[in-house]
MIMAR-208102 format. One line per field, with one value per residue (C-alpha): x, y, z; residue in one letter; residue number from 1. Coordinates in pm, 1 decimal, padded with zeros to 6 digits. Example, Ala and Ser with C-alpha at 12.3 -4.5 7.8 and 13.67 -1.06 7.14 Angstrom:
BEGIN
east	01230.0  01367.0 $
north	-00450.0  -00106.0 $
up	00780.0  00714.0 $
rest	A  S $
nr	1  2 $
//
This chain:
BEGIN
east	03281.5  03585.4  03753.3  04035.8  04007.9  04198.9  04363.9  04236.0  04459.2  04447.0  04537.7  04838.0  04830.9  05192.5  05313.1  04990.1  04964.9  04760.7  04950.5  04788.3  04765.6  04534.8  04340.1  04219.4  03953.2  03872.5  03622.4  03558.2  03928.7  04207.1  04462.3  04771.1  04680.9  04977.5  04835.7  04494.6  04294.5  03958.6  03694.2  03803.2  03650.1  03805.7  03848.3  04071.8  04045.8  03899.2  04017.0  04008.1  04036.6  03940.0  03659.2  03562.8  03430.8  03227.1  03233.8  02923.5  02583.8  02217.2  02039.5  01733.1  01629.1  01497.9  01283.4  01228.7  01200.3  00956.2  01289.2  01468.3  01566.0  01891.6  01834.9  01826.8  02109.1  02318.5  02278.8  02290.5  02651.8  02775.4  02645.1  02897.8  03175.3  03142.7  03174.2  03168.4  02968.1  02912.8  02527.9  02487.9  02267.7  01981.4  01705.4  01416.1  01458.8  01846.8  02097.3  02172.3  02168.3  02252.3  01891.0  01831.3  02148.0  02030.0  01681.6  01950.5  02177.8  01914.3  01787.8  02189.1  02231.0  01860.3  01891.7  02262.6  02461.1  02764.8  02963.2  02763.8  02911.3  02693.2  02792.4  02647.5  02461.1  02700.0  02396.6  02073.1  01787.3  02057.7  01914.9  02200.3  02144.0  02238.1  02523.0  02434.0  02555.8  02882.6  03020.2  02793.9  02764.2  03149.9  03192.9  02931.9  03016.6  03266.9  03270.2  02996.2  02848.1  02503.8  02508.0  02211.2  02233.1  02611.2  02642.5  02562.1  02731.8  03105.7  03087.1  02874.9  03151.7  03423.0  03254.7  03213.4  03579.9  03656.5  03437.2  03546.8  03889.3  03844.1  03657.1  03938.2  03643.1  03668.3  03386.3  03260.6  03167.4  02898.4  02959.5  02689.0  02649.1  02275.9  02315.5  02417.0  02194.8  01942.5  01680.8  01923.2  01883.5  02175.8  02501.3  02507.1  02642.7  02654.5  02303.2  02115.3  02130.8  02049.1  01724.3  01617.0  01677.5  01846.7  02191.5  02391.4  02722.9  03033.1  03148.8  02836.7  03090.1  03426.9  03317.8  03222.5  03522.5  03740.6  03539.9  03631.8  03989.0  04060.6  03879.7  04101.1  04397.5  04291.0  04137.4  04355.7  04030.7  04049.0  03845.2  03721.0  03514.4  03211.5  03126.1  03363.6  03280.9  03460.5  03782.1  03843.7  03725.0  04020.4  04305.8  04214.1  04214.4  04530.0  04691.7  04579.7  04761.7  05049.8  05053.2  04976.8  04694.4  04454.4  04229.4  04070.2  03817.2  03576.8  03431.6  03206.5  03161.4  02906.8  03159.5  03423.4  03315.1  03015.2  02970.3  02713.9  02712.9  02630.0  02264.1  01937.1  01605.7  01542.6  01590.5  01835.2  02067.2  02019.9  02259.8  02320.6  02606.1  02517.8  02765.1  02947.9  03169.3  03453.9  03713.0  03576.6  03561.7  03944.9  04056.8  03888.9  04093.1  04393.3  04362.3  04282.0  04609.1  04857.3  04653.4  04483.3  04125.8  04154.3  03854.6  03565.8  03285.3  02913.6  02679.2  02469.1  02110.5  01838.9  01488.0  01107.1  01043.1  00788.0  01014.5  01297.3  01014.9  00960.5  01255.8  01567.2  01346.5  01134.2  01303.5  01416.0  01811.3  02039.9  02144.7  02242.0  02577.0  02677.9  02626.2  02828.1  03120.0  03383.4  03287.2  03219.1  03595.4  03765.2  03631.5  03644.4  03967.5  04167.2  04150.4  04229.0  04500.4  04348.7  04431.2  04615.5  04415.8  04661.4  04573.7  04179.8  04185.1  04363.2  04059.8  03807.9  03960.8  04303.1  04291.3  03953.4  04161.5  04400.1  04168.2  03850.5  03992.7  03755.7  03817.1  04111.4  04378.4  04399.9  04631.6  04623.2  04440.6  04249.7  03856.9  03767.1  03626.8  03676.0  03489.1  03608.1  03526.1  03500.3  03733.1  03594.9  03287.7  03127.6  02754.9  02491.1  02400.0  02055.6  01878.5  01586.7  01841.2  01917.0  01911.1  01843.5  01508.6  01614.8  01700.4  01822.3  02099.5  02238.2  02466.0  02180.0  02336.4  02639.8  02884.0  03104.0  03370.9  03377.9  03105.6  03105.6  03075.9  03068.4  03146.1  03236.8  03215.6  03386.5  03437.2  03044.1  02880.1  02719.4  02649.1  02694.9  02567.2  02637.9  02879.6  03139.9  03227.6  03245.6  03413.1  03312.9  03454.7  03820.9  04033.8  04364.0  04680.9  04942.9  04954.1  05008.7 $
north	-05007.0  -04917.2  -04588.3  -04388.4  -04201.4  -03888.6  -03625.1  -03739.0  -03776.5  -04138.2  -04278.3  -04574.7  -04766.9  -04868.4  -04534.7  -04411.1  -04075.3  -03978.4  -03954.0  -03765.5  -04053.7  -04218.1  -04552.9  -04751.6  -04973.9  -05285.4  -05563.5  -05494.3  -05475.2  -05159.9  -05261.4  -05059.7  -04749.7  -04812.1  -04918.3  -04851.4  -04623.6  -04548.1  -04280.7  -04015.2  -03925.7  -03586.6  -03595.9  -03314.6  -03173.4  -03506.9  -03799.7  -04150.2  -04433.7  -04787.5  -04934.9  -04893.6  -05239.8  -05224.2  -05562.8  -05472.3  -05383.5  -05473.4  -05442.5  -05609.6  -05867.5  -06112.1  -06066.5  -05708.4  -05481.0  -05282.0  -05098.8  -05128.0  -05332.6  -05489.3  -05315.0  -04935.2  -05008.2  -05114.1  -04815.6  -04616.5  -04766.2  -04732.2  -04366.0  -04374.9  -04523.2  -04889.5  -05145.8  -05465.7  -05520.8  -05779.9  -05773.3  -05929.3  -06195.3  -06133.6  -06196.0  -06397.3  -06687.4  -06632.0  -06800.2  -07040.4  -07352.1  -07361.6  -07335.4  -07066.2  -06895.7  -06878.7  -06692.4  -06415.4  -06462.6  -06510.7  -06137.2  -06016.9  -06188.6  -06042.1  -05665.5  -05548.2  -05312.4  -05402.1  -05700.6  -05827.0  -06125.8  -06181.7  -06364.4  -06718.0  -06693.7  -06896.0  -07054.9  -07176.6  -06901.5  -06690.4  -06867.4  -06971.1  -07323.8  -07502.2  -07434.0  -07345.9  -07590.3  -07394.1  -07588.0  -07556.8  -07207.9  -07170.1  -07141.1  -06864.7  -06635.6  -06403.4  -06527.9  -06611.9  -06389.7  -06354.8  -06012.2  -05818.0  -06113.3  -06249.3  -06584.9  -06619.1  -06961.8  -06978.7  -07370.4  -07269.0  -06991.9  -07234.4  -07505.2  -07244.8  -07119.7  -07444.8  -07535.0  -07170.3  -07268.5  -07611.0  -07404.2  -07173.7  -06872.6  -06591.7  -06548.3  -06210.4  -06166.3  -05924.1  -05878.1  -05783.1  -06006.1  -06016.7  -06075.8  -05726.0  -05525.7  -05502.4  -05334.4  -05079.8  -04882.1  -04575.9  -04626.1  -04559.6  -04240.7  -03933.4  -03835.0  -04143.1  -04052.6  -03706.1  -03752.0  -04096.3  -04364.4  -04688.4  -04721.8  -05051.7  -05069.3  -05086.7  -05457.5  -05616.7  -05535.9  -05567.1  -05908.4  -06118.1  -05994.5  -06130.4  -06423.6  -06466.7  -06384.8  -06664.5  -06933.8  -06769.4  -06869.9  -07181.8  -07267.5  -07047.0  -06880.7  -06612.9  -06369.5  -06026.2  -05846.9  -05598.5  -05206.6  -05198.6  -04885.4  -04906.7  -04779.1  -05163.6  -05341.3  -05131.2  -05221.3  -05587.1  -05602.8  -05378.5  -05677.2  -05980.4  -05831.1  -05779.5  -06130.4  -06231.2  -06367.1  -06377.7  -06060.0  -05784.9  -05525.9  -05258.9  -04924.4  -04694.9  -04353.4  -04232.5  -04393.0  -04171.9  -03853.7  -03829.5  -03943.0  -03957.1  -03541.9  -03542.0  -03751.1  -03555.7  -03724.7  -03834.2  -04203.4  -04116.0  -04114.5  -04470.9  -04766.2  -05052.4  -05062.1  -04689.5  -04381.5  -04406.9  -04158.3  -03886.7  -04118.5  -04386.9  -04183.6  -04093.7  -04446.8  -04518.2  -04270.8  -04375.4  -04711.7  -04567.3  -04422.1  -04693.8  -04986.7  -05180.8  -05085.7  -05250.6  -05102.6  -04824.0  -05026.5  -04797.4  -05046.8  -04942.5  -05053.0  -04885.5  -04888.8  -04772.8  -04374.2  -04468.4  -04700.5  -04449.9  -04195.3  -04289.6  -04111.4  -04273.5  -04578.7  -04684.1  -04647.2  -04903.7  -04959.4  -04888.9  -04605.2  -04555.7  -04407.7  -04595.1  -04240.6  -04021.6  -04251.7  -04087.7  -03763.6  -03734.4  -03935.8  -03683.4  -03396.0  -03473.1  -03689.7  -03627.9  -03248.2  -03154.1  -03414.0  -03658.1  -03928.7  -03956.9  -03971.9  -04298.5  -04464.4  -04376.2  -04569.2  -04857.6  -04843.1  -04876.4  -05030.4  -05195.3  -05388.6  -05567.6  -05734.2  -05843.4  -05954.0  -06082.1  -06113.1  -05833.6  -05552.5  -05479.6  -05242.9  -04994.0  -05203.2  -05361.5  -05690.9  -05605.3  -05574.4  -05207.4  -05105.4  -04739.7  -04446.7  -04076.9  -03808.8  -03397.5  -03319.9  -02947.7  -03003.9  -02870.6  -02928.8  -02962.7  -03375.7  -03415.5  -03727.9  -03664.9  -03705.8  -04059.4  -04363.2  -04583.9  -04617.5  -04597.7  -04200.2  -04195.3  -04051.5  -03885.7  -03645.4  -03454.6  -03072.5  -03155.8  -02992.0  -03211.3  -03194.3  -03426.1  -03542.2  -03911.1  -03815.5  -04201.7  -04563.0  -04797.9  -05215.3  -05419.2  -05172.6  -05090.4  -04744.9  -04808.1  -04447.8  -04183.8  -03774.1  -03683.6  -03422.3  -03629.8  -03521.6  -03776.2  -03700.6  -04004.5  -03828.2  -03797.5  -04049.5  -04106.5  -04339.2  -04450.8  -04362.1  -03974.1 $
up	-03572.5  -03795.9  -03724.1  -03569.1  -03228.4  -03329.4  -03069.7  -02736.0  -02417.8  -02383.8  -02017.3  -02031.7  -01761.5  -01816.3  -01681.2  -01485.9  -01747.9  -02018.1  -02337.2  -02711.8  -02978.0  -03180.0  -03115.6  -03415.5  -03406.3  -03657.2  -03570.6  -03234.3  -03068.9  -03092.6  -03351.1  -03436.1  -03654.9  -03921.7  -04218.9  -04207.3  -04348.8  -04190.6  -04063.5  -03831.1  -03490.1  -03389.0  -03001.9  -02936.0  -02616.8  -02449.0  -02255.4  -02287.9  -02027.9  -02013.8  -01981.6  -01612.2  -01388.4  -01145.2  -00951.9  -00695.4  -00884.2  -00843.5  -01202.3  -01011.1  -01285.9  -01305.8  -01015.2  -00967.1  -01225.2  -01112.0  -00936.1  -01242.1  -01575.0  -01709.2  -01975.1  -01841.9  -01557.8  -01832.7  -02023.7  -01695.0  -01658.3  -01991.4  -01936.6  -01650.8  -01855.8  -01696.3  -01991.1  -01725.9  -01428.0  -01178.8  -01054.2  -00742.5  -00664.6  -00506.5  -00706.9  -00784.3  -00841.2  -00653.7  -00921.3  -00683.8  -00955.9  -01313.4  -01436.7  -01187.9  -01303.3  -01661.0  -01583.8  -01563.8  -01781.2  -02088.5  -01991.5  -01984.1  -02295.6  -02462.6  -02270.5  -02145.1  -02395.7  -02214.4  -02004.3  -01724.3  -01527.8  -01231.0  -00876.4  -00798.1  -00461.6  -00193.8  -00070.5  -00191.2  -00141.8  00006.0  00344.6  00483.4  00578.1  00249.2  -00060.6  -00384.2  -00684.8  -00710.1  -00948.4  -01190.7  -01202.0  -01164.1  -01551.9  -01576.5  -01263.5  -01150.9  -00771.0  -00520.0  -00272.9  -00044.8  -00090.9  00079.6  00392.7  00483.3  00608.9  00887.9  01054.5  01050.2  00899.1  00621.2  00517.1  00614.5  00323.0  00096.4  00104.0  00055.5  -00271.6  -00421.0  -00401.1  -00544.2  -00796.3  -00862.6  -00749.7  -00530.2  -00250.0  -00207.2  00126.3  00246.2  00612.7  00856.2  01186.6  01220.9  01609.7  01614.5  01437.0  01682.2  01437.7  01321.5  00994.9  01031.2  01186.6  01551.9  01658.6  01680.1  01403.5  01562.0  01938.9  01825.0  01648.3  01809.6  01527.9  01616.4  01539.3  01347.3  01513.9  01359.9  01507.4  01280.3  01000.7  01141.6  01310.3  01044.0  00841.8  01161.1  01171.2  00780.2  00777.0  01039.6  00745.5  00518.1  00687.0  00697.9  00361.0  00113.9  -00042.8  -00228.9  -00050.2  -00125.4  00123.1  00008.9  00058.0  00331.8  00601.1  00919.2  01038.0  01201.6  00883.7  00715.3  00959.7  00965.8  00565.9  00584.7  00832.2  00666.8  00342.9  00542.5  00603.8  00292.9  00263.9  -00069.7  00011.3  -00100.2  -00064.1  -00203.2  -00097.2  -00294.2  -00336.3  -00087.3  00195.9  00066.1  00060.1  00256.5  00678.9  00897.9  00956.1  00597.9  00685.8  00623.6  00734.4  00365.9  00223.5  -00035.9  00244.4  00362.4  00232.8  00373.7  00536.3  00663.6  00653.2  00958.1  01148.1  00983.1  01155.9  00972.9  00619.2  00718.4  00684.0  00429.7  00297.4  00375.3  00255.5  -00061.1  -00044.1  00079.8  -00137.7  00130.3  -00089.8  -00417.1  -00593.7  -00525.9  -00633.7  -00662.6  -00525.1  -00729.8  -00581.3  -00740.6  -00585.8  -00684.3  -00605.5  -00333.5  -00141.4  -00122.8  00024.5  00366.4  00585.1  00693.0  00931.6  00687.5  00312.2  00117.9  00201.3  -00127.3  -00348.0  -00716.1  -00863.8  -01177.5  -01352.4  -01134.6  -00998.6  -01207.4  -01180.1  -00823.7  -00762.5  -01012.9  -00837.8  -00519.2  -00495.6  -00779.5  -00831.8  -00475.9  -00500.7  -00242.9  -00516.8  -00831.6  -01176.1  -01205.9  -00875.5  -00960.8  -01281.7  -01072.8  -00822.7  -01138.2  -01378.4  -01323.0  -00993.7  -01153.4  -01435.1  -01175.4  -00925.9  -01125.8  -01432.8  -01569.9  -01797.4  -02088.5  -02124.9  -02369.9  -02609.1  -02948.4  -02940.9  -02659.6  -02632.2  -02797.1  -02406.0  -02343.3  -02266.2  -02348.6  -02100.7  -02115.5  -01798.4  -01815.8  -01836.5  -01524.9  -01417.8  -01090.7  -01046.2  -01153.3  -01049.1  -01307.1  -01576.5  -01503.7  -01717.3  -01445.1  -01320.5  -00966.8  -00888.8  -00528.0  -00459.5  -00183.5  -00425.4  -00587.5  -00640.7  -00674.8  -00888.1  -01064.9  -01369.2  -01589.2  -01824.6  -02050.6  -02418.9  -02548.7  -02406.7  -02646.5  -02533.4  -02792.0  -03041.5  -03055.1  -02953.6  -02635.9  -02527.3  -02687.1  -02626.1  -02964.0  -02890.2  -03044.5  -03434.3  -03711.9  -04018.1  -04223.2  -04543.2  -04425.5  -04313.1  -04144.9  -04199.5  -03948.0  -03565.9  -03435.6 $
rest	M  E  A  V  L  H  G  A  A  V  F  D  A  N  D  G  R  T  V  R  R  D  L  C  I  S  Q  G  R  L  I  S  A  Q  G  H  S  F  P  V  L  D  L  H  G  L  S  V  F  P  G  F  T  D  V  H  V  H  F  R  E  P  G  F  S  Y  K  D  T  I  A  A  S  S  R  A  A  A  R  G  G  Y  T  T  V  C  P  M  P  N  L  K  P  V  P  D  S  A  A  H  L  E  A  Q  L  A  L  I  R  R  D  S  V  I  R  C  V  P  Y  G  A  I  T  K  G  E  F  G  Q  D  L  S  D  M  E  G  M  A  P  H  V  A  G  F  S  D  D  G  K  G  V  Q  R  R  D  M  M  R  R  A  M  Q  E  A  K  R  L  R  K  I  I  A  A  H  C  E  D  N  A  L  L  R  G  G  Y  I  H  D  G  A  Y  A  R  A  H  G  H  R  G  I  C  S  E  S  E  W  G  P  I  A  R  D  L  E  L  V  R  E  T  G  C  A  Y  H  V  C  H  V  S  T  K  E  S  V  E  L  I  R  S  A  K  A  E  G  L  P  V  S  C  E  T  A  P  H  Y  L  L  L  D  E  T  D  L  R  E  D  G  R  F  K  M  N  P  P  L  R  S  G  A  D  R  A  A  L  L  E  G  L  R  D  G  T  I  D  L  V  A  T  D  H  A  P  H  S  A  E  E  K  S  R  G  L  E  K  S  A  M  G  V  V  G  L  E  I  A  F  P  L  L  Y  T  Y  L  V  K  P  G  T  I  S  L  A  R  L  M  E  L  L  C  G  R  A  Q  S  L  F  G  L  G  S  P  L  E  P  G  A  P  A  D  F  S  V  W  D  L  E  A  E  Y  D  I  D  P  A  E  F  L  S  R  G  R  A  T  P  F  A  G  W  H  V  S  G  R  C  R  M  T  M  C  G  G  A  V  V  W  D  D  G  S  I  T  R  D  T  T  D  T  M  E  G  A  Q $
nr	1  2  3  4  5  6  7  8  9  10  11  12  13  14  15  16  17  18  19  20  21  22  23  24  25  26  27  28  29  30  31  32  33  34  35  36  37  38  39  40  41  42  43  44  45  46  47  48  49  50  51  52  53  54  55  56  57  58  59  60  61  62  63  64  65  66  67  68  69  70  71  72  73  74  75  76  77  78  79  80  81  82  83  84  85  86  87  88  89  90  91  92  93  94  95  96  97  98  99  100  101  102  103  104  105  106  107  108  109  110  111  112  113  114  115  116  117  118  119  120  121  122  123  124  125  126  127  128  129  130  131  132  133  134  135  136  137  138  139  140  141  142  143  144  145  146  147  148  149  150  151  152  153  154  155  156  157  158  159  160  161  162  163  164  165  166  167  168  169  170  171  172  173  174  175  176  177  178  179  180  181  182  183  184  185  186  187  188  189  190  191  192  193  194  195  196  197  198  199  200  201  202  203  204  205  206  207  208  209  210  211  212  213  214  215  216  217  218  219  220  221  222  223  224  225  226  227  228  229  230  231  232  233  234  235  236  237  238  239  240  241  242  243  244  245  246  247  248  249  250  251  252  253  254  255  256  257  258  259  260  261  262  263  264  265  266  267  268  269  270  271  272  273  274  275  276  277  278  279  280  281  282  283  284  285  286  287  288  289  290  291  292  293  294  295  296  297  298  299  300  301  302  303  304  305  306  307  308  309  310  311  312  313  314  315  316  317  318  319  320  321  322  323  324  325  326  327  328  329  330  331  332  333  334  335  336  337  338  339  340  341  342  343  344  345  346  347  348  349  350  351  352  353  354  355  356  357  358  359  360  361  362  363  364  365  366  367  368  369  370  371  372  373  374  375  376  377  378  379  380  381  382  383  384  385  386  387  388  389  390  391  392  393  394  395  396  397  398  399  400  401  402  403  404  405  406  407  408  409  410  411  412  413  414  415  416  417  418  419  420  421  422  423  424  425  426  427  428  429  430  431  432 $
//
């Protein structure tokens, strides 16, 4: 597409503000509008943000297409304003070698409408016994993770960190001590005790983080903690950063906006890690404000309706979130003043650029990756409208502001709700 996007409030990462200016697109990239004459897209009253990056999603292929597909999941991501995502490796086959990874990459090349940069597994089959072919996969992956299981053995994680350090890749750790789970499936707190549920203790998360931080000191490996949910985890990571260790972390919208008091006897409230206490949620919000938490990732994890219909105890763990993450965070964190819009942009795209080398700013020469939002549009979240095949979300019915009108990836329109006026006869020369 060659076009001028005219009249929008464009987010400027240099000063953290939105500035009314034109964007010019040619051959998949942003260029200076000076001296060019292209068809005009009228974006008055709308806001343009850099394409969001989610470093933690589950697109379910290959192996589990009954839950969702790369085609459907990538369209859902585009509808949510995402142009780059990192799918996790709990697939079939597990991407633990160049050959197994190629099975996933081939589907991505064929079906994804946005950029998908997957993780390779840390261990073969994610069984935790033998290292994967990290070297063979390194040129094609964002990093390495055994997401969904976690590396239980200290010596195996040490070896993985040493190899990742050599390959200059990040370890994205699912931190969960299986010995401490004891059959739990929600947080070991007041709700579990009051309703007779088996709980998951907080130490099952922060214990492995403490172990891994010792290994980071030893190896110097870049280390990223997935889906942080406890106050102890936040404090451990805050201290590690103060020490100068190469550590980063993410949390998810559901841990920021919900806690165990919001639980219902419904599978759409079940995810791993679970919704924690109010004190944990408060610590996560403080971690957003002080920079301890680097990214918000959705941990988008679609399941079939049947798998999510079995209540808290027996439903599969995981909820979807790509299509609603920005509206939720904008409505319930930015608008009340908990964090600024600039901070939200850091969490959704800016830090992913510096930590993972993913995504791009809105500046000349960069790929034309961005989303267009009507921040005044208000509506109630309706999972029946999702493009993802997964519909389980604890946010069904929540009232939000902000609707994505269009998303471009590499200059191609990958989501369009049909509301933006396209004047194919008029042209505009020069930036405004």
